C-alpha positions as CSV (number, residue, x, y, z in Angstrom):
1,M,-15.5,8.6,0.6
2,Y,-13.5,6.4,3.3
3,N,-15.5,3.9,2.1
4,V,-14.4,4.0,-1.7
5,I,-10.7,4.9,-0.6
6,E,-11.0,1.7,1.9
7,T,-12.2,-0.6,-1.4
8,I,-9.5,0.4,-3.0
9,L,-6.9,-0.4,-0.6
10,I,-8.1,-3.7,-0.5
11,I,-8.4,-3.9,-3.7
12,V,-4.6,-2.5,-3.7
13,S,-3.5,-5.4,-1.1
14,I,-4.9,-8.4,-3.1
15,L,-3.5,-6.7,-6.3
16,I,-0.1,-6.6,-5.2
17,I,-0.2,-10.2,-3.3
18,I,-1.2,-12.0,-6.8
19,A,2.2,-9.5,-8.8
20,V,4.7,-11.0,-6.0
21,L,3.4,-14.3,-6.3
22,M,4.0,-13.8,-10.3
23,Q,7.3,-12.6,-9.9
24,P,9.9,-15.3,-11.2
25,T,11.6,-17.4,-8.2
26,K,15.2,-16.6,-7.7
27,Q,16.1,-20.1,-5.6
28,Q,20.1,-19.4,-6.9
29,D,19.9,-16.2,-5.0
30,A,18.2,-17.3,-2.0
31,L,21.1,-20.4,-1.7
32,N,23.6,-17.4,-2.2
33,A,22.8,-15.6,0.2
34,L,22.2,-18.4,2.8
35,S,25.5,-20.2,2.6
36,G,27.7,-16.6,1.5
37,G,28.4,-17.7,-1.8
38,G,30.1,-15.4,-3.5
39,G,29.8,-13.3,-6.7
40,D,28.0,-15.0,-9.4
41,L,29.2,-13.9,-13.3
42,F,25.3,-13.7,-13.5
43,S,24.1,-12.0,-10.7
44,N,23.6,-8.7,-11.3
45,Q,22.2,-8.5,-14.6
46,K,19.6,-5.9,-15.3
47,K,15.9,-7.5,-15.3
48,R,14.1,-7.8,-18.5
49,G,10.9,-8.6,-19.9
50,F,8.2,-9.9,-17.3
51,E,10.5,-9.8,-15.0
52,A,10.9,-6.3,-15.3
53,F,7.3,-5.3,-16.0
54,M,6.4,-7.4,-12.6
55,V,8.7,-5.3,-10.7
56,K,7.3,-2.0,-12.2
57,V,3.8,-3.4,-11.3
58,T,4.8,-4.0,-8.0
59,Y,6.4,-0.8,-7.2
60,V,3.3,0.8,-8.1
61,L,0.8,-1.0,-6.2
62,L,3.1,-0.3,-3.5
63,V,2.9,3.4,-4.4
64,L,-0.9,3.4,-4.3
65,F,-0.9,1.0,-0.9
66,F,0.8,3.5,0.8
67,I,-0.9,6.6,-0.2
68,C,-4.6,4.8,0.1
69,S,-3.0,4.2,3.3
70,L,-2.1,7.5,4.4
71,I,-5.2,8.9,3.2
72,L,-7.7,7.0,5.2
73,V,-5.2,7.2,8.9
74,Y,-6.4,11.4,7.7
75,L,-9.8,10.7,7.3
76,S,-10.1,8.9,10.3
77,S,-8.3,11.8,12.7
78,H,-10.9,14.5,11.0
């Protein structure tokens, strides 16, 4: 059981890396954060399409990672 969860954790970790790398970059947002630039008219737009899908996929993978990690901690302590 421990080995199966550990394998799932490794696979989910790799998928998280891929999902984060596939997300669209926000260079302008990073520049505004560093320079203290004010509010842009379009900065608070709702994510749509591929960007929204990738955010949801990343959240699901992060929850799976957290759950698998907790299960592994529980199994290793017993």
